N, C-alpha and C positions, 0 to 999 in steps of 0.2 A: 517857893523852895530855894534853898541855898545853892549857889554855884559850886559844884565839886570838881569840875575840870574847866580850866581856862587856858585856851591856846591863843597866843598873841603873835601873829605874823611870823610863824616858824618857817624855816627852810632847811632842806637837807641836801648837801652837796656830796657827790661821790666823784672820785677820779678814776677814769677808765683808761688804762694804758693798752694800746694796740701793739701787740707783739708781731714783728715780721717773721717770715719763714726762716730767715737766717738766724733769728734769735730763739728758735724753738728749743735749743739745747744750750744751757749756760753753765759756765764753770764757777768754781768757788771764787776765782779772781773777778769774774763778772759780777757776782753777787756783792762782793766787798766794794767794788767800784761803784755799783749802783747805789749802795748804801751811802757812800760819801756824796753822791750826786743828790740823793733825796735830802740829806742833811743840809747841803748847800742851798737846795730849793727852799727848805724851811727857813733858813736864815734870810734868803732873798725875799721871801714872802713877808717876813717881819719888817723888812726895809722898804716894802711897797712894791717890789717886783712881782709879776704874775706869770712870767714865762716859765714853762716846765721843760727842763733840759731832757727829760725822759720821754717827752712827747705825749704826756697824759692828757686825755680829754676830760673837760669838766662837764658833769651831768647833774642837773638838779632834779631829784626825785620829788621834792616838795618845794614850793616857793610861794610865800605870802599867804599861808593858811592861817585863818583865825576863826574861832568859834567858841561857844560856851556850852557846857552840859550841866543841867541842874539835877539835883538829887531825885532819884526815882525815875528819871527819863530813860526811855528806850530808844537809842539812836542807831539808825541803820547807816552804813557807809557803803556806797556802791560806786562802780566805775569799771571801765575795761581793765584788762591786765596791763600793768605798767602805769596805771593812773596815780599810784602812790598810796594805796590803801594800806598795804602791809607795812610800808615804811612809817606811816603815821602811827599805826598801832604799836610798832616796836619803840617808837619815841615815847608814846604814852605809857608803855610798860617798862620804861627805863632800861631797855636793852641797848639802845643806841641814843646818842645825844643829838639834838638839832644843831645845824651849822649856824643858824640864825634864829632869833626870836626866843620866846620864853613859854614854858608850860608850867602851870600850877595845878596840883592835884591834891584834894583833901579826902583822905580815906584810904583804906587798905585795898590794894588792887590785886586781882587774880587774873591771869592771862592764859588763854588757850589759843596759841597762834599757829601751832603746827603739831603733827602727831607726836605725842609723848613730851610736850613741853614741860621742862622741869623734872623729868624722870631720870634717875640714875639707872643705866641699863643693867648693872650688876646687882642691883637691889631687887628684892621680890616686890610683888604688887602690894603686899601688906606693909612692907618697910617704906615703899614710896608714898603711901597714903600718909604715914606719920611724918615722913621727910617733907612733903609738900605742905602739910599743915604747919610744921615748924617754920618753914619759909614765910608763911602768911602771918606768923606771929601768934599762933594759937598754942594753948597749953596741951599737954598730952591728954588731960582729962576731957578737954573740949573735943579733941579729935576722936577719942574713944567713944564719946556720946553719939557721934554721927557716923561711926565706923560701919555699923550694920547697914545703915541706909545707903551709904556709898557703895558697898559691895553688892547689895541687892539691885541697885540701879544699874551698875556696870555689868552685872551678870557674868562675873569672872570667879565665882566661888571655887571652882575646881582648880584654878590656876593661881590662887591667891599667894601661895608660897613658892611660886616659880619666878625666877628672874625675868624681868620685863623684856630683856633682850630677846627672849624666845616668844614674845607675844606677836600676834598678827597685827596689822595696821588697824583693823577693826577693834580688836581688844584694847590696843593702845588708846584709841579715841574714846571708847566707852569708859575706861577707867579715868582717863584724863579729864573728860567732861564731868564725870561723877564727882571727882575730887574738887574741881573748880566750882561746881554748882552747890555742893553740899557743905563746904567749909565756910560759907556765908561771908564772903568779902563784901565790902561796901560798894566796890566797883568791879564788874565782871567784863572782861574784854575777850571777844571770841572772833577768830578769823574763820575763813572758809574751810574749817576742819571737819565739820559735820558731814560734808559730802562723801567722806570715806565710809561712813556707816551706812547700813541698809535703810530702806524706807521706813520700816517700823521703828528703828532706833532714832531716826531723824524726827519722826513725829513725837516720840517720847521726849526727846531733847527740847523740841519747841514747846511742848506742854510744860516742861520744867522751867523754861525761860519765861513763859507766861506767869507761872507761879512766882518766880523771882521778881518779875516786873511789878506784880501787885503787892509785893512785900516791902516796897519802897526802896529797893536797891537799884543802882544804876547799871545799865547794860549797854555796851557798844558792840554792835553785831555787823560783821562784814559777810556778805554772801553774794554769789552770782545768781542765786535762786530768788527771782523777784516775788514769787508767791510767799516765801518765808519772810521777806522784808515787809510785804503788805500785811501779813498775818500778825507779825510780832511787834514791829516798830511803829511809833507814832510820828517820828520825825526822821528825815534822811538827809545825809550829805552826799551830793553827787560830785565826785572828783573827776577831773579830766586834765591830763598832762601835768599833774602835781598841783593843781589849783582847785579851789572850790567853785564849781560851776553853778550849783544850786544848793541852798539850805532852806528846806521847807517841809511840808507834809510829805509823808511817804508816798501818797497817791501821786502828788506832783512830781516827786523825784523819780518814781518808776516810770511814769508817763514820759518824762523828758529823756530818761535813759533809753527807753525803747524807741522814742522818736529819733534820737541821734544815731543810735547804733544799729537799728534795723534798716540798713541801707537798701535792702532789697524789697522794701515794702511798697515800692512804686516803680513802674516801668512805663516807657513811652516809645512811640514810633516803631511798632512791630509789624512787619509785613505778613499778610495772610498768604494762604496757598493759592489764592485767586487774585488777579491784579486789581480787581475792583473793591477789595476790602482791606482795610488797615486798622490796627489797634493804635489809636492816637494816645490813649492813656489807660492805665489800669492801676488801681491803688486800693489799699485798705481804708475803710471808713470806720475808725475806732470811736468816733464821737467823744473825743477827749478822754477816753478811758482805756486802760489796758484790756485786752481780751481775757475773759475769765471762763471758768468751767460752765458750759452750757449757755453762755451768753451768745447772742446772735453774732455770726460772722457776716460783715457787710462789705461788699466790694462795689467800687465804682468803675464802670467801663465806658469808654468813649470810642465809638466806632465811626470810621469814615467810609461811607458807602457811595460808590459811583452810580449805583442803580438800586432799585427797590429789591428788598430781600424778603422772601416768603418762607415761612416755616422754620424760623431760626430756633435751634436747640442749643442751650448753653449748659455745658457740663463742667462742674468744678470738682476736681479731684484733690483729696487731702492725703498727703504722703508723709509718713514718719521719717525720722532721720536715718533709718536703715534702707529707705527707698521703697518700702512696701505701701501700696495704696490701701488705705483703711476705710475711706469714705468716698463715695461719688454722689454728688448732689446735682440734680438736673432740673431745669426749668425751660419753658418755651415761650416764644413771642410769635404770634401768628403772622404779623407783617410789620416791616420797618421801611418807611420811605427813604429815598436817597438823601444823602447829606450827612452832616455830623450828628450822631445820635448818642445821647448820654443815657446809660442804663444803670440802674441800681439793682444789685443782686444781693439777696439776703438768705443765709442758711440759718433758719431759726432754731432748730434743735439737732445739734450734731452729737451730743453726749460724748465728746472727746475728753479723755483724761488730760490733766495738765502736762505740758511739755512743749517741745519744739516740733514744728511741722512745716511743710511746704505746700503751696497751692499750685495745682496744674489747671490749665484752661484748654477746653476744646469747644470750638464753634462748628456747627454742622447744619446742613439743610437737606432733608431727605437722606440719601446715602452719601452725599458729598461732604467731605471734611473741608471746611473753609479755613480753619486755623487750629493749630494744636501746639502746645509747648508745655514741657514738664518743669516742675519746680520753678515756677515763674516768680513767686513771692514767698518770703519766709514769714512765719507768724510764731508767736509765743503765747500759749494759753496758760493762764495763771489760776491757781486754786484760790477760792474765796475764803475758805476756812479749813483748818486742819481736821475739824470734826463734822464737815458737811455731810449730812445723812444721805444726800443724793450722790455725793462723790464717792464715798467709801466702796459701795458695791462695784463701781466701775474700776476703781483702783485694784480691787481684788481680782476682777475678771481679766483686766489687762488687755490681752490680745483678742478677746472674743469678737471684736468688731471689725476684724479684717474682712474687706471686700463687701461691706454693707452699703446700702443705698439709702438716701434720705431726700426729702423734697427741698426745693429752693423756690424763692419768689423773685420775680423780676418786674420792674416798672421802668418805663422809658419816657423821655421827653425830647 
């Protein structure tokens, strides 16, 4: 396949000027004086000087980024907030220019970088469809041919002749995505805009993206939803502090992202409620894979015991982001000798829907609580498929699993 996007060592520099409290209010005279200072700075820069008389700080949002995208490829772009993802997409969409490097693009590009990208607020939904199509270089006849499909997908029939300034953010996204997806650009660029829509619309969009991907068109997709990245993209760029940290398969990219940014997936040196027990180490065992829907959750525990422990009960609580405990998994070990004991705990069937959770740990013997701590480790469960027949009933039930119990297994050595 031919290369349709070539990015060669691009960088993007911004100037950040820190305004002091004394400068909070400026006069026309100040504005004119600062204008002359900026002009003198520009001349000084052309002569090799780099000092900024206004005290502006230089910030590189991107630095040394290079990659190629081939026709028909579905490329995911991930990274933490501030990693440079949106800046990169704006450069590829020709909204801003790079400070360094060169970008070559072959083909017609459609971008959906934020809610209502390319919409004129005073125009109606109908007029904006034709307006966006014209921007993409399509004839009125071509737009008219796809008009009904766009309106049906966006589900905004009742508001088609209403100015889009009166649309909700969800309506904006539905119409914006429908226009970008149905007007058949050779290259489609989508930022984290689908997060505004509801779950059903997100699934609908991912299905459309799958259809676009199989049609041979190129898609660049930015998302913080790792499930969407795994479901839709074949290759992923992982950005960190404006640089490409990893360029490889989506599975490798997501695994590395979770490994780097889930800083709370391992804890050490926790004291128990009794002086003779300590948690030397507790960590997730992902077996080089992200956690998925109904895949086993595996934990490694390392206990330091100053004496023999009889009748140990291990309780793992799974808590959602609202702080509600939705699953408690228990297992027991009849006897542990004194010393350092490594314990593997597995929760084989949790049936949790995809999302973010925290793990809590309680160790007890008889009626005595030896150790307890809430939200000790953060985990992210990913969906394996947008049409997983096992997953859909659980997505529909949502909160039905509050307060349930399930079994766990423990082995030690």
